[in-house]
C-alpha positions in Angstrom: 75.4 15.6 14.1 72.3 13.4 13.7 71.7 10.9 10.9 69.2 13.2 9.3 71.8 16.0 9.0 74.3 13.6 7.7 71.9 12.3 5.0 71.1 15.9 3.9 74.8 16.7 3.7 75.3 13.6 1.6 72.5 14.5 -0.8 73.9 18.1 -1.1 77.3 16.7 -2.0 75.8 14.5 -4.6 73.7 17.3 -6.0 76.9 19.3 -6.6 78.2 16.3 -8.5 80.8 15.5 -5.9 81.2 12.2 -4.1 80.8 12.5 -0.3 84.1 12.0 1.4 84.0 8.6 3.1 86.4 9.6 5.9 84.2 12.5 6.9 81.2 10.3 7.0 82.9 7.6 9.0 84.3 10.3 11.5 80.8 11.6 12.1 79.3 8.1 12.4 82.0 7.2 14.9 80.8 10.0 17.1 77.3 8.6 17.3 76.5 6.0 19.9 74.5 2.9 19.1 71.6 4.2 21.2 71.7 7.6 19.4 71.5 5.8 16.0 68.7 3.4 17.2 66.7 6.3 18.7 67.1 8.4 15.5 65.9 5.5 13.4 62.9 4.8 15.7 61.5 8.2 14.9 61.7 7.6 11.2 60.5 4.1 10.8 57.2 2.9 12.3 54.8 0.2 11.2 53.9 2.1 8.2 57.4 2.1 6.6 59.5 5.0 5.7 60.6 8.0 7.8 59.1 10.2 5.1 55.6 8.7 5.7 55.5 9.5 9.4 57.0 13.0 8.9 54.5 13.7 6.2 51.6 12.6 8.4 53.0 14.8 11.4 53.2 17.7 9.1 49.7 17.2 7.5 48.0 16.7 10.9 49.7 19.7 12.5 48.6 22.0 9.5 45.0 20.6 9.3 44.3 20.4 13.1 42.0 23.1 14.2 43.7 25.1 16.9 40.9 24.4 19.4 41.5 20.6 19.1 45.3 20.8 19.9 44.7 20.1 23.5 42.4 17.1 22.9 45.1 15.7 20.6 47.7 16.1 23.2 45.6 14.5 25.9 44.9 11.5 23.6 48.6 11.1 22.9 49.4 11.1 26.7 51.1 14.5 26.7 51.0 15.9 30.3 49.7 19.3 31.2 53.1 20.5 32.0 54.5 19.4 28.7 51.6 21.1 27.0 52.3 24.3 28.9 56.1 24.2 27.8 55.0 23.7 24.2 52.6 26.7 24.4 55.4 28.8 25.9 57.8 27.9 23.1 55.5 29.1 20.3 52.7 31.1 21.9 51.1 32.4 18.7 51.7 29.5 16.4 49.0 26.8 16.7 50.4 24.7 13.8 53.8 24.7 15.5 52.4 23.7 18.9 50.4 20.7 17.2 53.7 19.6 15.5 55.6 19.9 18.7 52.9 17.8 20.4 53.2 15.2 17.7 57.0 15.1 17.8 57.0 14.8 21.6 54.6 11.8 21.2 56.8 10.3 18.6 59.8 10.6 20.9 58.0 9.2 23.9 56.5 6.4 22.0 59.9 5.1 20.8 59.8 2.0 18.7 56.1 1.6 18.9 55.5 4.7 16.8 53.5 4.3 13.6 50.9 6.1 11.6 48.4 3.4 12.5 49.1 4.0 16.1 48.5 7.8 15.8 45.2 7.1 13.9 44.0 4.8 16.7 44.7 7.4 19.3 43.1 10.2 17.2 39.9 8.1 16.8 39.4 8.1 20.6 38.7 11.9 20.4 35.3 12.7 18.8 36.6 15.9 17.3 39.5 14.2 15.6 37.7 11.3 14.0 37.2 13.0 10.6 40.8 14.1 10.5 41.9 10.4 11.4 39.7 9.1 8.5 41.5 11.6 6.0 44.9 10.4 7.3 43.9 6.8 6.6 42.7 7.7 3.1 45.7 9.9 2.3 48.5 8.0 3.8 47.6 4.3 4.6 45.3 3.2 1.9 47.3 5.0 -0.9 50.5 3.2 0.6 48.8 -0.3 0.3 47.7 0.2 -3.3 
């Protein structure tokens, strides 16, 4: 069970008006290794702050990215041809899902260097993605700093 699942479970228990059972939480946490916890948190927290910010950007970009530009995005993020082929095979008719898988793979491969700012810099290297990168800056970075 990952930290994200544990957190959702805790929130559901609180929504029901019940206190999460501390023993259950501790039992779950004891099963996680230090490296699993660190890797989980790296995906949530980049230079931009919270896990929600990076997840929101990934969701936004994957929905707004024109299908024809997915391969350019993947290349700029350092996703190999073989990895792209595997992503296409997993969801052959869903361009948004493919784009999200590309971004999630980049996030995983990047580790603790992952951030919205880093994603934007890489997107700017592809002419077709410059406009989308500017929108991401306006929507997610500038609003965060105000």
